C-alpha positions as CSV (number, residue, x, y, z in Angstrom):
1,M,0.0,0.0,0.0
2,N,2.9,2.4,0.8
3,K,4.4,1.8,-2.6
4,L,1.2,2.6,-4.4
5,R,0.6,5.7,-2.3
6,R,4.2,6.9,-3.0
7,M,3.7,6.3,-6.7
8,M,0.5,8.4,-6.7
9,I,2.2,11.2,-4.7
10,F,5.1,11.1,-7.2
11,K,2.6,11.4,-10.0
12,G,0.9,14.4,-8.2
13,V,4.3,16.1,-7.9
14,V,5.1,15.6,-11.5
15,E,1.8,16.9,-12.7
16,S,1.7,19.8,-10.2
17,G,5.1,21.1,-11.2
18,S,6.4,21.6,-7.6
19,L,6.2,20.2,-4.1
20,T,4.3,23.3,-2.9
21,K,1.5,22.9,-5.5
22,A,1.4,19.2,-5.0
23,A,1.0,19.7,-1.2
24,E,-2.1,21.9,-1.9
25,K,-3.6,19.5,-4.4
26,L,-3.0,16.4,-2.3
27,S,-3.9,18.0,1.0
28,L,-0.5,17.0,2.5
29,S,2.3,19.0,4.0
30,K,5.3,19.8,1.9
31,S,7.6,17.9,4.3
32,V,5.4,14.7,4.1
33,I,5.6,14.7,0.3
34,S,9.3,15.3,0.4
35,Q,9.8,12.3,2.8
36,H,7.7,10.1,0.5
37,L,9.7,11.1,-2.6
38,K,13.0,10.5,-0.7
39,K,11.8,7.0,0.4
40,L,10.6,6.2,-3.1
41,E,14.0,7.1,-4.6
42,E,15.8,5.1,-1.9
43,E,13.8,2.0,-2.6
44,I,14.2,2.3,-6.4
45,G,17.9,3.1,-6.0
46,T,18.1,6.1,-8.4
47,P,16.8,9.7,-8.6
48,L,13.5,10.3,-10.3
49,L,13.4,14.1,-10.2
50,Y,15.9,16.8,-10.5
51,R,14.8,19.6,-8.2
52,N,16.0,23.0,-7.3
53,T,14.4,26.1,-5.7
54,R,12.9,27.2,-9.1
55,S,12.1,24.1,-11.1
56,Q,12.0,20.4,-11.4
57,S,12.5,17.9,-14.2
58,L,12.3,14.1,-14.6
59,T,15.3,11.9,-15.0
60,N,15.2,9.2,-17.7
61,V,14.2,6.6,-15.1
62,G,11.7,9.1,-13.7
63,K,10.0,9.5,-17.1
64,D,9.5,5.8,-17.5
65,F,8.4,5.5,-13.9
66,Y,5.9,8.3,-14.3
67,A,4.4,6.5,-17.4
68,Y,3.7,3.4,-15.3
69,C,2.2,5.6,-12.4
70,L,-0.1,7.2,-15.0
71,K,-1.2,3.8,-16.3
72,I,-1.9,2.5,-12.7
73,S,-4.0,5.7,-12.0
74,Q,-6.0,5.2,-15.2
75,L,-6.6,1.5,-14.4
76,S,-7.9,2.5,-11.0
77,E,-10.3,4.9,-12.5
78,V,-11.5,2.3,-14.9
79,A,-12.0,-0.1,-12.0
80,W,-14.1,2.4,-10.1
81,E,-16.2,3.3,-13.1
82,K,-16.8,-0.4,-13.9
83,A,-17.9,-1.0,-10.3
84,R,-20.2,2.0,-10.4
85,S,-21.7,0.9,-13.7
86,K,-22.7,-2.4,-12.1
87,Q,-24.9,-0.4,-9.7
88,S,-27.0,0.8,-12.6
89,E,-26.8,-2.3,-14.8
90,L,-27.9,-4.9,-12.3
91,S,-28.1,-8.5,-13.4
92,G,-28.5,-12.1,-12.1
93,R,-31.0,-14.2,-10.3
94,L,-33.1,-12.6,-7.5
95,T,-35.1,-15.0,-5.4
96,V,-37.9,-13.5,-3.3
97,T,-40.5,-15.1,-1.1
98,A,-43.6,-13.6,0.4
99,S,-47.1,-14.5,1.6
100,Y,-49.7,-15.0,-1.1
101,A,-51.4,-11.7,-0.2
102,L,-48.2,-9.6,-0.2
103,M,-46.8,-11.3,-3.3
104,Q,-49.9,-10.7,-5.4
105,T,-50.6,-7.1,-4.2
106,I,-47.1,-5.6,-3.5
107,V,-44.1,-7.7,-4.2
108,A,-44.7,-9.0,-7.7
109,P,-46.0,-5.6,-9.1
110,A,-43.0,-3.8,-7.5
111,L,-40.5,-6.2,-8.9
112,C,-42.1,-6.1,-12.3
113,K,-41.5,-2.3,-12.4
114,L,-37.9,-2.9,-11.3
115,I,-37.3,-5.3,-14.2
116,Q,-38.4,-2.6,-16.6
117,T,-35.3,-0.6,-15.5
118,H,-33.0,-3.6,-14.9
119,P,-34.1,-6.2,-17.5
120,K,-31.0,-8.4,-16.9
121,I,-32.4,-9.4,-13.4
122,C,-34.0,-12.9,-13.4
123,L,-36.8,-13.2,-10.9
124,H,-37.6,-16.4,-8.9
125,L,-40.7,-15.8,-6.8
126,I,-41.9,-18.1,-4.1
127,N,-45.4,-17.8,-2.7
128,E,-45.5,-19.1,0.9
129,D,-47.3,-18.0,4.0
130,K,-45.0,-19.8,6.3
131,P,-41.4,-18.6,6.9
132,L,-38.8,-20.5,4.9
133,N,-35.1,-21.2,5.6
134,M,-33.5,-18.4,3.5
135,V,-30.0,-20.0,3.4
136,A,-31.2,-23.5,2.5
137,R,-33.6,-22.2,-0.2
138,G,-31.2,-19.6,-1.6
139,I,-33.6,-16.8,-0.9
140,D,-32.3,-13.2,-1.3
141,I,-35.3,-11.4,0.2
142,A,-38.2,-12.5,2.3
143,V,-41.1,-10.1,2.8
144,R,-42.6,-11.0,6.2
145,V,-45.2,-9.7,8.6
146,G,-43.6,-8.8,11.9
147,K,-40.1,-8.0,13.0
148,I,-37.6,-10.9,13.4
149,N,-35.0,-11.1,16.2
150,E,-32.2,-12.8,14.3
151,T,-29.1,-10.7,14.3
152,E,-27.5,-12.4,11.2
153,Q,-30.3,-11.0,9.0
154,S,-30.9,-7.4,8.0
155,Q,-34.4,-6.1,7.7
156,Q,-36.1,-3.0,6.4
157,Y,-39.5,-1.7,7.3
158,V,-41.8,-1.8,4.3
159,G,-45.1,-0.6,5.6
160,S,-48.2,-1.8,7.4
161,F,-51.7,-3.1,6.7
162,R,-54.8,-4.1,8.5
163,D,-56.8,-7.4,8.3
164,V,-60.5,-6.9,8.0
165,L,-63.4,-9.3,8.7
166,Y,-65.4,-9.7,5.5
167,K,-68.6,-11.4,4.3
168,A,-70.3,-11.6,1.0
169,K,-72.1,-8.4,0.2
170,G,-75.8,-8.6,1.1
171,S,-75.4,-11.7,3.2
172,N,-76.8,-11.9,6.7
173,F,-73.8,-13.5,8.4
174,K,-73.0,-12.4,12.0
175,A,-69.5,-12.6,13.5
176,S,-70.8,-14.8,16.4
177,T,-72.5,-17.5,14.4
178,A,-71.2,-17.5,10.8
179,P,-69.0,-20.3,9.5
180,Y,-65.4,-19.1,9.7
181,I,-63.0,-19.4,6.7
182,A,-59.5,-19.7,8.2
183,N,-56.3,-18.8,6.4
184,A,-53.3,-21.2,6.4
185,W,-51.5,-19.2,9.1
186,E,-54.5,-19.3,11.5
187,A,-55.0,-21.9,14.2
188,K,-58.0,-24.2,14.6
189,V,-59.4,-21.5,17.0
190,S,-58.2,-17.9,16.5
191,H,-58.6,-15.1,19.0
192,Y,-58.6,-11.4,18.0
193,D,-59.1,-8.0,19.7
194,F,-61.1,-5.6,17.7
195,Y,-61.2,-1.9,18.5
196,D,-63.7,0.9,18.1
197,V,-61.3,3.9,18.0
198,E,-63.9,6.6,18.3
199,R,-65.6,5.1,21.4
200,Q,-62.3,3.6,22.7
201,V,-63.9,0.2,23.1
202,K,-62.3,-3.2,22.7
203,K,-64.2,-6.3,21.6
204,S,-62.6,-9.7,21.8
205,M,-63.7,-12.3,19.3
206,S,-62.9,-16.0,18.7
207,F,-63.4,-18.0,15.5
208,R,-63.3,-21.7,15.1
209,A,-62.2,-22.8,11.6
210,H,-65.0,-24.3,9.6
211,H,-63.3,-24.0,6.2
212,K,-59.6,-23.5,5.6
213,T,-57.5,-22.3,2.6
214,N,-53.8,-22.0,1.9
215,S,-54.1,-18.7,0.0
216,V,-55.9,-15.4,0.5
217,S,-57.3,-15.5,-3.0
218,D,-59.0,-18.8,-2.1
219,T,-60.3,-17.2,1.1
220,I,-61.8,-14.3,-0.9
221,G,-63.3,-16.8,-3.3
222,L,-65.1,-18.7,-0.6
223,I,-66.3,-15.5,1.1
224,E,-67.6,-14.1,-2.3
225,N,-69.6,-17.4,-2.8
226,G,-71.3,-17.1,0.6
227,L,-69.6,-19.9,2.5
228,G,-68.9,-17.7,5.5
229,I,-66.7,-14.9,6.9
230,G,-63.0,-14.5,7.0
231,L,-60.0,-12.2,7.5
232,V,-58.6,-10.6,4.4
233,P,-55.9,-7.8,4.2
234,E,-57.6,-4.5,3.5
235,L,-55.0,-3.6,0.9
236,I,-56.4,-6.4,-1.3
237,A,-60.1,-6.2,-0.7
238,F,-60.8,-2.5,-0.3
239,D,-62.1,-2.1,-3.8
240,N,-63.8,-5.6,-4.0
241,H,-67.5,-4.7,-4.5
242,K,-68.5,-8.3,-3.7
243,L,-67.4,-8.0,-0.1
244,E,-68.5,-5.9,2.9
245,R,-67.3,-5.6,6.5
246,V,-68.9,-7.8,9.1
247,V,-68.3,-5.4,12.0
248,P,-67.7,-2.0,10.2
249,E,-67.4,0.0,13.5
250,Y,-64.5,-2.2,14.7
251,E,-61.1,-2.9,13.3
252,L,-57.9,-4.8,14.1
253,E,-54.6,-3.2,14.8
254,K,-52.2,-2.8,11.9
255,V,-49.4,-5.2,11.4
256,D,-45.9,-4.2,10.2
257,V,-44.3,-5.6,7.1
258,Y,-40.5,-6.1,6.7
259,S,-38.2,-7.1,3.9
260,V,-35.5,-9.4,5.2
261,H,-32.1,-10.2,3.7
262,K,-30.0,-13.2,4.9
263,G,-26.8,-11.1,5.4
264,S,-26.5,-8.5,8.2
265,R,-23.8,-6.5,6.5
266,D,-22.7,-5.4,3.0
267,V,-26.1,-5.8,1.4
268,P,-25.6,-6.2,-2.4
269,A,-26.8,-3.4,-4.6
270,T,-29.4,-5.7,-6.3
271,I,-30.9,-6.5,-2.9
272,Q,-31.0,-2.9,-1.8
273,I,-32.7,-1.6,-4.9
274,A,-35.2,-4.5,-4.8
275,Q,-36.0,-3.7,-1.2
276,N,-36.5,0.0,-1.9
277,A,-38.7,-0.9,-4.9
278,I,-40.9,-3.0,-2.7
279,K,-41.1,-0.3,0.0
280,N,-41.8,2.5,-2.6
281,Y,-44.6,0.4,-4.1
282,M,-46.1,-0.3,-0.7
283,D,-46.0,3.5,0.1
284,A,-47.8,4.3,-3.1
285,H,-50.4,1.5,-2.6
286,Q,-51.1,2.7,0.9
287,F,-51.6,6.3,-0.4
288,V,-54.2,5.0,-2.9
289,L,-55.9,2.9,-0.1
290,K,-56.1,5.9,2.3
291,H,-57.5,8.1,-0.5
292,A,-60.1,5.5,-1.5
293,L,-61.3,4.9,2.1
294,R,-61.5,8.6,2.8
295,N,-63.9,9.0,-0.2
């Protein structure tokens, strides 16, 4: 490292024309530059510069040595530019897993937009409501509900959503007696606390699974066909005119969504940009949702 540094200092002295100007350009003291030049010439075993109080000139060896220093500097610039260009021309396989609801509504649309800018990225999407082993499955990003406690994985907050208890529009189902359509992640008996924010009232409800599905789209399908009631993320069903809320005055608390990467440090550029794309899409989707509900 010292050799390379001294070579770049020597190059700076040659191009600046004097030790004083080189010191200003390199933000080093004149004495430090002089010491580096002296050490460089000692290690090479011959003078590189003829210097006096008014001027400096290269020796024959110095001319050849400067040419090599210039090539090294140019190569380093090329290396930097190549590395930076990789940031804007991302490529390779990107494996992402998410629940059915988040994949359909947020993740897949966000990554489709990303591919329009970076067409060399190859997507591998895995729909799965249950957490998967990211290392064993070669997963780059997992979009999950709730924060994880593992220190060897980095996570970024994506946004939040609220599950809503729905029934088929026009049906007479009541929360206490209707057949319950459970999602794959729900237990045989599920317990929830609903809140009336305006009246500051809490209402606890329990539901025993009568039907069960392994995807939110199937849950929605069963609800639409009048088989019972079930929880569906509001960000999916808010504009579904076949559904209506079972207890419109009550709502569940929001749940947070995170994008998780299996490494805790040095997150690759492709992963960072993909995580940001997912977050930005979620932000835009939530804005549309809030505007629609307000109207």
